[in-house]
Each structure stands twice: as C-alpha cells, then as structure tokens.
C-alpha positions in Angstrom: 110.9 42.0 -56.8 112.1 40.9 -53.3 110.2 42.2 -50.4 107.1 43.2 -52.5 104.2 41.1 -51.9 101.7 40.4 -54.7 98.2 41.0 -53.8 95.7 38.2 -54.2 93.7 38.3 -57.3 91.0 36.5 -55.7 88.5 37.9 -53.2 88.5 36.4 -49.6 84.7 36.4 -49.8 82.0 38.0 -51.6 81.6 41.7 -50.9 79.6 42.0 -47.4 77.1 44.5 -49.2 76.3 41.6 -51.8 75.8 39.2 -49.0 73.4 41.4 -47.1 71.2 43.1 -49.6 69.8 45.6 -47.0 73.4 46.9 -46.6 73.7 47.3 -50.4 70.4 49.1 -50.7 71.2 51.4 -47.8 74.7 52.2 -49.1 73.3 52.8 -52.6 70.6 55.1 -51.1 73.2 57.0 -49.0 75.3 57.6 -52.1 72.2 58.6 -54.2 71.2 61.0 -51.4 74.7 63.1 -51.9 73.4 64.0 -55.5 70.6 66.1 -54.1 72.8 68.5 -52.0 73.9 70.8 -54.9 77.5 69.4 -55.3 78.4 68.9 -58.9 78.4 65.3 -59.8 82.1 65.5 -61.0 83.2 67.1 -57.7 81.7 64.1 -56.1 83.4 61.7 -58.3 86.8 63.6 -57.9 86.2 63.2 -54.0 85.4 59.5 -54.4 88.7 58.9 -56.4 90.8 60.9 -53.9 89.5 59.1 -50.8 90.0 55.7 -52.6 93.6 56.8 -53.6 94.4 57.6 -49.9 92.8 54.3 -48.7 94.5 52.3 -51.4 91.1 50.8 -52.8 92.1 49.7 -56.3 88.5 48.7 -57.1 87.2 52.2 -56.3 90.1 53.9 -57.8 89.4 52.0 -61.2 85.7 52.6 -60.8 85.7 56.3 -60.2 88.3 57.1 -62.6 86.1 55.3 -65.2 83.1 57.3 -64.0 85.0 60.6 -64.5 86.2 59.6 -68.0 82.5 58.9 -68.8 81.2 62.1 -67.5 83.8 63.8 -70.0 86.6 64.6 -67.4 90.0 65.1 -69.0 92.7 62.5 -68.5 94.8 65.4 -67.1 92.6 66.2 -64.4 91.9 62.4 -63.5 95.7 61.7 -63.5 96.3 65.1 -61.5 93.9 64.2 -58.5 96.7 62.9 -56.3 98.6 66.3 -56.6 95.5 68.5 -56.8 97.2 71.2 -54.6 99.8 71.9 -57.2 97.5 71.3 -60.3 96.0 74.6 -61.8 93.2 72.7 -63.6 91.2 72.4 -60.3 89.0 75.3 -59.3 89.2 76.7 -55.7 85.6 75.1 -54.9 87.0 71.7 -55.9 90.2 72.2 -54.0 88.0 73.0 -50.8 86.0 69.6 -51.5 89.3 67.7 -51.9 90.7 69.2 -48.8 87.8 68.3 -46.9 87.7 64.8 -48.4 91.4 64.3 -47.3 90.8 65.6 -43.9 87.7 63.3 -43.1 89.3 60.3 -44.8 92.5 60.7 -42.6 90.4 61.8 -39.5 92.6 59.8 -36.9 95.9 61.3 -38.3 95.6 64.6 -36.3 94.2 65.9 -33.1 92.4 68.6 -35.0 91.2 66.3 -37.8 89.1 69.0 -39.7 90.8 72.2 -38.8 88.7 75.5 -38.6 90.6 77.0 -41.5 89.9 74.1 -43.8 86.1 74.3 -42.7 85.8 78.0 -43.4 87.1 77.5 -46.7 84.7 74.9 -47.5 81.9 77.2 -46.3 83.0 80.0 -48.8 81.8 77.6 -51.5 79.1 75.2 -50.0 76.0 75.9 -48.2 74.9 73.8 -45.2 73.0 71.2 -47.5 76.0 70.9 -49.8 78.3 70.5 -46.9 76.1 67.8 -45.6 76.4 66.2 -49.1 80.2 66.4 -49.0 80.5 64.7 -45.6 78.1 62.1 -46.4 79.8 61.4 -49.7 83.3 61.1 -48.0 81.8 58.7 -45.4 80.1 56.6 -47.8 83.2 56.1 -50.1 85.2 55.4 -46.9 82.8 52.5 -46.2 83.0 51.2 -49.6 86.8 51.3 -49.6 86.9 49.5 -46.2 84.5 46.8 -47.5 86.5 46.2 -50.7 89.9 46.4 -48.9 88.9 44.0 -46.2 87.7 41.2 -48.5 90.4 41.9 -51.1 88.1 42.6 -53.9 90.0 42.4 -57.1 89.5 45.1 -59.8 87.1 44.1 -62.5 85.6 41.3 -60.7 82.2 42.9 -61.0 82.2 43.2 -64.7 81.9 39.5 -65.1 
C-alpha cells in the first residue's frame, strides 16, 4: 500500500538488556517484585498488554497475549483489552488498574497525568502495597516497550 512503510523484520541491534546482563537482571527482578504486591497475576498481564498496545510494542503485545492465554484467559477478554471501558467482562477492579496503566503510560499527554478521581478509584480496590506494585509494573513494561521499540525487536526473535 502506498504510504504505509513496512517495518524492518530485523533488529537494529541486540536488545540492550541482553547486552548488559546487569540491566536484564534488574528488569527481571523489578518485574518479579510486582508479584508480591497482592495484585492478581492476570491483572498484571492485562496491564502489560494494554501498555504495550498503547506504545505499539509488537513484541510485548505478542508475549503478554500469549501469557494471558497460558494463564487460561479467554480470547474475548484478550481481544477486548483495547476497548476495556466498553467491555462488560472486566471487573471494576481490573478497570481501575487498566485506567491507571493508561494514565501512567500516557503521562505526558495531560497536565494532570494521573487525576485525583482516577487515583481515588484505584484506592477503592488496592491498598498501598498493591498500588506500589501497579505503578512499578506499569513503569517496568514501559521500559521493556521502549527497549524493544528502539532497537526494532521483531516478534518471535527470542523463540529461536
């Protein structure tokens, strides 16, 4: 199609976290730490998927969709993540996590990036430790998205 550029199917370089093993260890440890905050694993995966969709990270969209499927998530919910606001299959608790994910991922899009109303809604469902896990999870997936997008990491390259 005219005007649509095909993305390179070859990475510009190896993922920086692969080149600097200490960075990989730190990112994996940061991700693992979010699992101790009391947030359901599926919610964390839904958040990872949503942030990756927003950022356009095909590697992470693929990975987190697969993780959700392996965890027993339905296709309807996985496919419904981009339209979670209008999809009745998401709980209010999941909606608050997804809203926080979008706000933190799009932090520069508004002068009030994480509005008080959104924050208050999240505090209805999550205590301080869980909120910490949510925020760290969003920060972590945004780092992974930026690494993959910058080097143009192709989907499936890690599968060998």
